[in-house]
N, C-alpha and C positions, 0 to 999 in steps of 0.2 A: 564558851569553848567546851563546856560539859557535853552539850547536845552534840557537837561535832565528833566527839569521842564515841558517843552512842551511835550515832549514824554511821560512822566509819566501820564500827564493829559489825553492825547489821549488814551493811553492804558486802562485807566479806563472808559473813556467816552463811548466807543463802547459797552462794555458788560452791562453797566448800561442802555444805551438807548435801548439795545434789551430786557432787563428785564423789563423796563418800558412799552415799547410797548406791552409786553406779558401780563403785569398784570394791565394796566391802566383800562380795562374794569372790572376786578374783584375787584381790591382795590378801584377804584375810582381815578379821577384826582386830587381832592383836597388834600387828605392826601399825595400823592406823591409830589405834589407842595409845600405843607407845609414842607415836609422833605427837598426839595431843598432850601426854603427859610431860613430853620433853619441852613442849613450848611454854608451859606453865613457869617453870623455874627461870627460863631465858627471858620471858617477859618481865619477870620480878626483877631481875638483875639490870634489864635495860631501863627500867624506870628510874633507878637510881642514878643513872648517868647524866640526865639533863632534866631540867625543869621548863625547858622551851616547849610552847604550846604545840608546835608543828612535830617536834619529836614525840611528844606524849600521844598525839592522835596518830602517829605512825606505829608506835608501839601498841596501841590500842587495837590496830588491825591484827595483830596476834591474837588478841582476845576473840576476835571474830572466827579466826582459823580454829582455836580450840573449842570454842562454843559449837561451830559447825560440825566438827568431828564428834564431839560428846553428844550432841543432840541427836544426830543421826545414827550413832552407833549404840547407844545405851538400849534403845527398845530392841534392836536385833540382837544384842548379846543376852538380854533378858529373855528374848523368845528362843534363843539357842539353848540356854541352860534349862528353861522350863519346859521345852518341847515335850509333848505327851503327857504332861502332868495336871493340866486343867487349871494351873495356878498363875497363869502369866499376869493377869491384872493385879492379883495379890503381891507378886514379886515386884512389879512395876511401881506399884503403890509404896511398898517398902523401900525402894531404891529412892523414890522422890522423897519420901520421909526422912531418910538418912541424908539425902542432899540438903534438904531444908535445914535440918539440925546442924549440918557441917557449915552450911553458909551462915547461920546465926552465930555459932561458936567462932567462926573465922572472923566474923565483923566485930565481934566482941573483943577477941584477942588482939586484932589488928588495932582496935581503938585504944586499948590498953598499952600496947607497944608503942604506938605513936606518942601517947601521952607522957611516956616515960623515957623514950629513946629516939624519937623521931621517925620521919618517913622512910628513910633509907634502911634503917634497921627493921622496920615493918616489912618493907618489900623483901628484904633479904631472908626474914624469918619465915614468912609465908612462902618464898621460893624454895627454902629449904625443906619445908613440909611437903611441898610438890615433888621435890627431888626424891625424898623418902618414898612418896607414893609412887613414882616412877620405878624405884628399885623394887618395892614389893609387887607391882603389877609385872615387872620384867621377869622376877623369879618365880612367882607363884601362880600367876594366871595363865591357864591354857588357852590355846586357840579354841574358840567355840564355834567357828564355821565348820559345816560338814567338810571333811578333807577332800572329797572329790571335786568341790567347787573352788577351792583355793589352788591357784596355779602360779607359778613364778612368772608367767607371762604377763604382759601388760596389764 
């Protein structure tokens, strides 16, 4: 069943990444990133509702949506922020390093929470962290796309 979760997420990730790449200049980076950040806590809550294998594979599809958005937008936002500095690779490497550290700490924290409080508490805790990230991003992250490229149309 684990392989079905991985394959399901991958099948969704590619078309989402293509859509995001196509629409990022039209819709802007921030709204797309906010959609991704909103999916994370939703997915965490949905995992607590059932342990049915089909349910879990369905919820895992949201992981593919989030990964597709994040994977396509991260290099674009870094490029927007670093434009003209000559430091794109350095910045992207720093972002990847922080992501790796975050993934390691998240896995460690999740393991500890599971051991002491169970899976539902773990998913809700990680979902709460994602909700905080959504709020911080919403309040403090500006749109990075050039304004003339972002339009309210399709």
